C-alpha positions in Angstrom: -106.8 -21.8 40.2 -110.0 -23.8 40.8 -110.6 -26.8 38.5 -112.3 -30.1 38.2 -111.2 -33.0 35.9 -112.7 -36.4 35.3 -111.0 -39.0 33.1 -112.9 -42.1 32.0 -115.0 -42.1 35.2 -117.3 -45.0 35.6 -119.8 -45.4 38.6 -121.7 -48.6 39.4 -124.4 -49.2 42.0 -124.9 -52.8 43.2 -128.6 -53.6 44.0 -128.3 -56.3 46.6 -132.1 -56.7 47.0 -132.7 -56.9 43.3 -133.2 -60.6 43.2 -136.6 -60.0 44.8 -137.8 -57.8 42.0 -138.7 -58.6 38.4 -136.2 -57.7 35.8 -138.9 -56.1 33.7 -139.8 -53.7 36.6 -136.1 -52.8 37.1 -135.8 -51.9 33.4 -138.9 -49.8 33.6 -137.7 -48.0 36.7 -134.3 -47.1 35.3 -135.8 -45.2 32.4 -133.2 -43.3 30.5 -130.5 -44.1 33.1 -127.6 -46.5 33.1 -127.3 -50.1 32.0 -128.3 -53.0 34.2 -126.2 -56.1 34.4 -126.7 -59.3 36.3 -124.7 -62.5 36.6 -125.9 -65.7 38.4 -125.2 -65.5 42.1 -124.1 -61.8 42.0 -126.0 -58.6 42.8 -127.6 -56.6 40.0 -125.3 -53.8 38.9 -126.7 -50.5 37.6 -124.0 -48.6 35.7 -124.9 -45.0 36.4 -121.9 -43.4 34.6 -119.6 -44.8 32.0 -116.3 -43.3 30.7 -117.1 -39.7 31.6 -114.2 -37.4 30.7 -114.7 -33.7 31.5 -112.6 -30.7 32.5 -114.1 -27.7 34.2 -111.8 -24.6 34.6 -111.9 -21.4 36.6 -114.7 -19.1 35.4 -116.8 -21.9 33.9 -120.5 -22.0 34.6 -121.4 -25.5 33.5 -124.9 -26.7 33.1 -125.8 -30.4 33.3 -128.9 -31.5 31.4 -130.5 -34.8 30.6 -133.7 -36.7 31.3 -134.4 -38.1 34.7 -132.0 -41.0 35.4 -129.4 -39.8 32.9 -126.7 -39.4 35.5 -126.7 -35.7 36.4 -127.0 -36.1 40.1 -124.5 -39.0 40.2 -122.0 -36.9 38.3 -122.5 -34.0 40.8 -121.9 -36.4 43.7 -118.7 -37.7 42.1 -117.5 -34.1 41.8 -118.4 -33.6 45.5 -116.5 -36.7 46.6 -119.6 -38.5 47.7 -119.3 -41.4 45.1 -116.0 -43.1 44.3 -115.6 -44.2 40.7 -115.1 -47.9 40.1 -112.9 -47.0 37.0 -111.2 -43.8 35.9 -109.9 -40.9 38.0 -111.2 -37.6 39.4 -109.2 -34.6 40.5 -110.3 -31.3 42.0 -108.5 -28.1 43.0 -110.4 -25.7 45.3 -112.9 -25.9 48.2 -116.1 -27.5 47.0 -119.5 -26.3 48.3 -122.3 -28.8 47.4 -125.9 -27.5 47.7 -127.7 -30.8 47.2 -129.7 -30.8 50.4 -129.6 -27.5 52.3 -131.0 -29.2 55.4 -128.3 -31.9 55.5 -126.9 -32.2 59.0 -129.7 -30.4 60.8 -130.5 -31.7 64.3 -134.2 -31.1 65.1 -133.7 -31.3 68.8 -131.0 -28.6 68.8 -131.7 -24.9 68.7 -131.4 -22.7 65.6 -128.2 -21.2 66.9 -126.7 -24.6 67.6 -127.6 -25.8 64.1 -125.9 -22.8 62.6 -122.7 -23.9 64.4 -123.0 -27.6 63.5 -123.8 -26.8 59.8 -120.9 -24.4 59.6 -118.5 -27.0 61.0 -119.9 -29.5 58.5 -119.1 -27.0 55.7 -115.5 -26.8 56.8 -115.6 -23.5 58.7 -113.6 -23.1 61.9 -115.5 -22.4 65.1 -114.3 -18.8 65.3 -115.4 -18.2 61.6 -118.9 -19.4 62.4 -119.0 -17.1 65.5 -118.0 -14.2 63.4 -120.7 -14.9 60.8 -123.4 -15.7 63.4 -125.0 -12.2 63.7 -125.3 -11.8 59.9 -126.8 -15.3 59.5 -129.3 -14.7 62.3 -130.4 -11.4 60.8 -130.8 -12.9 57.3 -133.1 -15.7 58.6 -135.5 -13.2 60.2 -136.3 -15.9 62.8 -135.6 -13.7 65.8 -136.2 -15.4 69.1 -137.0 -18.7 67.4 -133.3 -19.2 66.9 -133.1 -20.0 70.6 -135.8 -22.7 70.3 -135.4 -26.3 69.1 -135.7 -26.7 65.3 -138.5 -29.3 65.8 -140.8 -26.4 66.6 -140.1 -24.7 63.2 -142.4 -24.8 60.2 -140.9 -26.2 57.0 -140.5 -22.6 55.7 -138.5 -21.6 58.8 -136.3 -24.7 58.5 -135.5 -23.7 54.9 -134.7 -20.1 55.9 -132.2 -21.3 58.5 -130.6 -23.9 56.3 -130.3 -21.5 53.3 -128.8 -18.7 55.4 -126.1 -21.1 56.7 -125.4 -22.8 53.4 -124.7 -19.4 51.7 -122.6 -17.8 54.4 -119.3 -18.8 52.9 -117.6 -17.8 49.6 -117.4 -20.9 47.5 -114.6 -21.8 45.1 -116.5 -24.6 43.4 -120.2 -24.6 43.8 -122.3 -27.7 42.9 -126.0 -27.4 42.7 -128.8 -29.9 41.9 -131.5 -27.5 40.6 -131.7 -23.8 41.7 -132.8 -23.3 45.3 -136.2 -21.7 46.0 -136.7 -20.8 49.6 -139.7 -20.3 51.7 -142.6 -17.9 51.4 -142.9 -15.3 48.6 -141.9 -12.4 50.9 -138.6 -14.1 51.6 -138.0 -15.5 48.1 -136.9 -12.3 46.4 -134.3 -11.7 49.2 -133.1 -15.3 48.9 -132.8 -15.0 45.1 -130.6 -11.9 45.4 -128.4 -13.7 47.9 -128.2 -16.8 45.7 -127.1 -14.7 42.7 -124.4 -13.0 44.7 -123.3 -16.5 46.0 -123.0 -17.9 42.5 -121.2 -14.8 41.2 -118.5 -15.1 43.9 -117.8 -18.8 43.0 -114.8 -19.6 40.7 -116.7 -22.6 39.2 -120.4 -23.4 39.1 -121.8 -26.8 38.1 -125.6 -26.7 37.9 -127.9 -29.6 37.1 -131.3 -28.2 35.9 -134.3 -28.7 33.7 -134.9 -24.9 33.5 -133.9 -23.6 30.0 -134.2 -20.0 30.9 -132.0 -20.4 34.0 -129.5 -22.4 32.0 -129.2 -19.6 29.4 -129.0 -16.9 32.0 -126.4 -18.5 34.3 -124.3 -21.0 32.2 -121.7 -20.6 29.5 -121.2 -24.3 28.8 -123.6 -27.3 28.8 -123.1 -31.0 29.0 -126.0 -33.3 28.0 -126.0 -36.7 29.6 -128.0 -39.7 28.4 -127.8 -43.2 29.8 -124.8 -42.3 31.9 -122.8 -41.1 28.9 -121.9 -37.6 27.6 -124.2 -37.1 24.6 -123.2 -33.6 23.7 -121.2 -30.6 24.8 -121.9 -27.0 23.7 -123.3 -23.5 24.4 -126.7 -23.1 26.1 -128.5 -22.0 22.9 -127.6 -25.2 21.1 -129.9 -27.3 23.3 -133.3 -25.9 22.5 -134.4 -29.2 20.9 -133.7 -31.1 24.2 -136.0 -28.8 26.2 -138.8 -29.1 23.7 -138.6 -32.9 24.3 -139.3 -32.5 28.1 -142.8 -33.2 29.4 -144.7 -30.1 30.6 -144.0 -29.1 34.2 -146.7 -30.4 36.6 
C-alpha cells in the first residue's frame, strides 16, 4: 500500500551570498517563510521547515495551504526526494510522480518524439513502455508532423501540450502537485482537464499545494496548513474558509 511518512523533518537552506545583502531586505523577502539565522563567519541559514511530522496513507487526497513562503513547495520536494532533511526522517512506499515542472528535462534541440522518449525515461519508464505509449501520447498532443521537428520551433502552448501529454501517460501511485496544471489554449484545456481528473483519480495518494479553495474542496479530503515552516493546523477542507478570506485578491 502506498504511503508517505515524515517524522520531525527539518530543512535548512544556506545562503552563501547573503553577506552581500542587508539583513533587513532578507527579512522582508522571506515574508511568512522560515526563520533566518546567522553566526559570524558562517553563511546565513534559512530554516524552511521545522519538526514536520505527517503521515499520508493510501486513499488520502491531501491539500497543502499556506501563504507564499510558508513551506508548501519545500515540503513537496522533500516528499519527492529532491531535498534531504537536515534533521528527522522521511519514508515513502510507492512510485512517486511529481508534477512540479511539466517541462523539466525537455531538450529544445531534440524533436518532439525524442523528447517523449527522454521524458519517459526520466519518469522511470522502460524504453519498451514508452514505445508502447508513443502513439497515444502523439495523438493526445494534436501536434501531428510537428513531433518530427525540433522543440525549439514550438510555441509555448505546443511545448505545454507535449510536456503535459508525456507527464500524464503513466498511472501514478503517489502524485505530488504544486498547483493544478492548466494547459495551452482554451480548445485544448477542456481535454486536458478531463485527462488530469482521470490521472488524479487513478493515483493512490495525491498531495496538492494550492491557493484555490474551490479546487481544494472538490479534490481533497484532508488539509494541512503551514505557516513559517511549521504545521499550523490539520483538518477537513471546510474548516479553512477563514484562511482563504485572508488571501489577497487574485491578480
